[in-house]
C-alpha positions in Angstrom: 2.7 2.6 26.0 4.5 4.3 23.2 4.9 2.6 19.8 7.3 2.9 16.9 6.0 4.2 13.6 4.8 0.7 12.9 5.4 -2.7 14.6 4.8 -4.7 11.4 4.2 -3.1 8.0 1.0 -3.1 6.1 1.9 -4.7 2.8 -0.6 -4.6 0.0 -0.3 -6.6 -3.2 -2.1 -5.2 -6.2 -2.2 -7.5 -9.3 -2.8 -6.3 -12.8 -4.9 -8.4 -15.0 -3.6 -9.2 -18.5 -6.4 -7.4 -20.2 -6.9 -3.9 -21.6 -8.2 -2.4 -18.3 -6.3 -2.5 -15.1 -7.9 -4.4 -12.2 -6.4 -4.5 -8.8 -6.2 -7.4 -6.4 -5.0 -6.4 -3.0 -3.3 -8.6 -0.4 -2.6 -7.1 3.0 0.2 -8.9 4.7 0.8 -8.7 8.5 3.8 -9.7 10.6 2.5 -10.9 13.9 0.3 -7.9 14.4 -3.1 -6.9 13.2 -4.9 -10.1 12.3 -2.9 -12.1 14.8 -4.3 -9.9 17.6 -1.3 -7.6 18.0 -1.3 -3.8 17.7 -4.7 -2.8 16.4 -4.4 1.0 16.6 -1.4 1.7 14.5 -0.9 2.0 10.7 -1.8 -1.6 10.0 -3.7 -3.4 7.2 -6.5 -4.3 9.6 -6.5 -1.2 11.8 -9.6 0.9 12.0 -7.9 3.7 14.0 -7.2 7.1 12.5 -3.8 5.8 11.4 -4.9 2.5 10.0 -5.4 1.3 6.4 -8.6 -0.7 6.7 -10.5 2.0 4.9 -8.2 1.7 1.9 -8.7 -2.0 1.8 -12.5 -1.5 2.0 -12.4 1.1 -0.8 -10.7 -1.3 -3.2 -13.2 -4.0 -2.2 -16.2 -1.8 -2.8 -14.9 -0.9 -6.2 -14.9 -4.6 -7.0 -11.2 -5.1 -6.9 -10.5 -8.6 -5.5 -8.9 -7.8 -2.1 -7.3 -10.3 0.2 -5.5 -9.9 3.5 -3.1 -12.5 4.6 0.2 -13.0 6.5 3.6 -13.5 4.9 2.7 -14.2 1.3 2.6 -10.8 -0.4 6.1 -10.8 -1.8 5.8 -14.3 -3.1 2.5 -13.5 -4.9 3.6 -10.3 -6.5 5.0 -11.9 -9.6 5.9 -9.7 -12.6 2.6 -7.8 -12.8 2.0 -7.1 -9.1 2.4 -4.0 -7.0 3.7 -4.5 -3.5 2.7 -1.6 -1.3 4.9 -1.3 1.8 3.3 1.1 4.2 5.4 2.6 7.0 7.8 -0.3 7.5 9.7 -0.7 10.8 13.1 -0.5 9.3 14.8 -1.4 12.5 12.5 -4.3 13.5 12.4 -6.2 10.2 15.1 -8.7 9.1 17.7 -7.2 6.8 17.0 -9.9 4.2 13.3 -8.9 4.2 14.3 -5.2 3.6 16.8 -6.3 0.9 14.1 -8.4 -0.9 12.0 -5.4 -1.6 14.5 -4.2 -4.2 13.5 -7.2 -6.3 9.8 -6.3 -6.6 8.9 -5.3 -10.1 6.4 -2.7 -8.8 6.8 -1.2 -5.4 4.9 1.6 -3.6 6.7 2.7 -0.4 4.7 4.8 2.0 6.9 6.8 4.4 6.1 7.0 8.2 4.9 10.3 9.6 3.8 9.8 13.2 4.7 8.0 16.4 1.6 6.9 18.2 0.3 5.6 21.6 -2.5 3.1 22.0 -5.5 4.0 24.1 -5.4 1.5 27.0 -9.2 1.6 27.4 -10.0 1.3 23.7 -7.4 -0.9 22.0 -8.5 0.0 18.5 -8.0 3.7 19.1 -4.9 5.8 19.5 -4.5 8.0 22.6 -2.1 10.4 20.9 0.2 10.8 18.0 3.3 13.0 17.4 5.5 13.5 14.4 8.1 10.8 13.8 11.6 12.2 13.7 12.4 13.5 10.2 15.5 11.4 10.2 13.5 8.2 10.5 11.4 9.1 7.5 14.6 9.9 5.6 16.1 6.5 6.5 12.9 4.9 5.2 13.2 6.8 2.0 16.8 5.8 1.7 15.7 2.1 1.3 15.0 3.1 -2.3 16.3 6.6 -3.0 19.8 6.7 -1.5 20.6 10.2 -0.4 17.0 11.5 -0.5 15.6 13.9 2.1 12.3 14.7 3.7 10.8 18.2 3.9 7.9 19.3 6.0 5.7 22.4 5.7 2.2 23.7 5.2 -0.2 21.7 3.0 0.1 23.1 -0.5 -2.8 24.5 -2.3 -1.5 23.9 -5.8 0.7 21.0 -7.1 3.0 22.1 -9.9 3.0 18.5 -11.2 0.1 16.1 -10.9 0.1 13.2 -13.4 -2.7 11.4 -11.6 -5.3 14.0 -12.5 -6.9 13.9 -9.1 -6.1 16.6 -6.5 -5.4 15.2 -3.0 -6.7 17.1 0.1 -5.0 17.8 3.4 -4.8 20.2 6.2 -2.0 21.2 8.6 1.4 20.0 7.7 2.5 17.9 4.8 5.6 15.7 4.4 7.4 15.7 1.0 10.3 13.7 -0.4 13.3 15.1 -2.2 15.7 13.0 -4.2 17.8 13.7 -7.3 17.2 10.1 -8.4 13.4 10.4 -8.4 11.1 12.3 -10.7 7.9 13.9 -9.5 4.6 12.2 -10.2 2.8 14.6 -7.8 4.9 17.5 -6.4 5.8 21.1 -6.3 9.0 23.2 -5.7 9.2 22.0 -2.1 9.2 18.3 -2.9 7.3 15.2 -4.0 4.1 13.8 -2.6 4.5 10.9 -5.1 7.9 10.3 -6.7 9.1 7.7 -9.1 12.4 5.8 -9.3 13.2 3.5 -12.2 15.9 0.9 -12.0 15.9 -1.1 -15.2 12.5 -2.8 -15.5 11.7 -2.1 -11.9 9.5 0.8 -10.9 9.4 2.3 -7.3 6.9 4.9 -6.3 7.2 6.7 -3.0 4.1 8.2 -1.2 5.8 10.6 1.2 2.7 11.5 3.3 0.5 8.7 4.5 -2.4 11.0 5.5 -4.1 10.7 2.0 -4.2 6.9 2.4 -4.9 6.5 6.2 -8.3 6.1 7.6 -8.5 9.7 9.0 -7.6 11.3 5.6 -9.0 8.9 3.0 -12.5 10.4 3.2 -11.3 14.0 2.8 -12.0 15.6 -0.5 -10.9 13.3 -3.4 -8.3 11.4 -1.5 -10.0 8.0 -2.1 -10.1 8.7 -5.8 -6.5 9.9 -5.6 -5.3 6.7 -4.1 -7.3 4.5 -6.6 -5.8 6.6 -9.4 -2.4 6.1 -7.9 -2.5 2.3 -7.8 -4.3 2.1 -11.2 -1.6 4.2 -12.8 1.3 2.3 -11.2 -0.3 -1.0 -12.2 -0.6 0.1 -15.8 3.1 1.0 -16.2 
């Protein structure tokens, strides 16, 4: 059975403590999937498949960040010092008022979709196969925050021209990058941005264009875990 990029988004709330050092508290929010016994193989907060984000949750927990997974409360808990991470949202399956509410988040990290997937009928927590999501869908997701932005795909770059996080992400095969005249590169090169920033008044949006550095199958490659921790720490300190 084929699936969309995501049947319910993994939403992660990261709270900054009002002290000198940043400390993250993560809340992973589901929408009738994951914890409720729905799709277990896709890019969900509880998913242990290659495309899931359980590894990212566990990484934050092992680093002694308070981490909580819940259903439906992330946006309400974000407050003024929280980071809401929306990973691969189903832009056609979520209510329009939900999508619109994301614009009110003080700190938002949007992770673009990259693959369509199919669940393994014999092993529900595995995927049977995955194929690239249409580039138009990734661009429509980017448009939630970046207007007329576009998405480019190509070989994984060896050198990033800009990298403000100080940790080099690892990848193989093809990479997905965002382009937008309204965003500035946090991590990028001449082909586009792996991490881009958009500021609207006192609101800050970061876009992670390629989920592979955050998903279970890529988090353990090279310094990707350190890269993702550096990403949320930096965004939380802004």
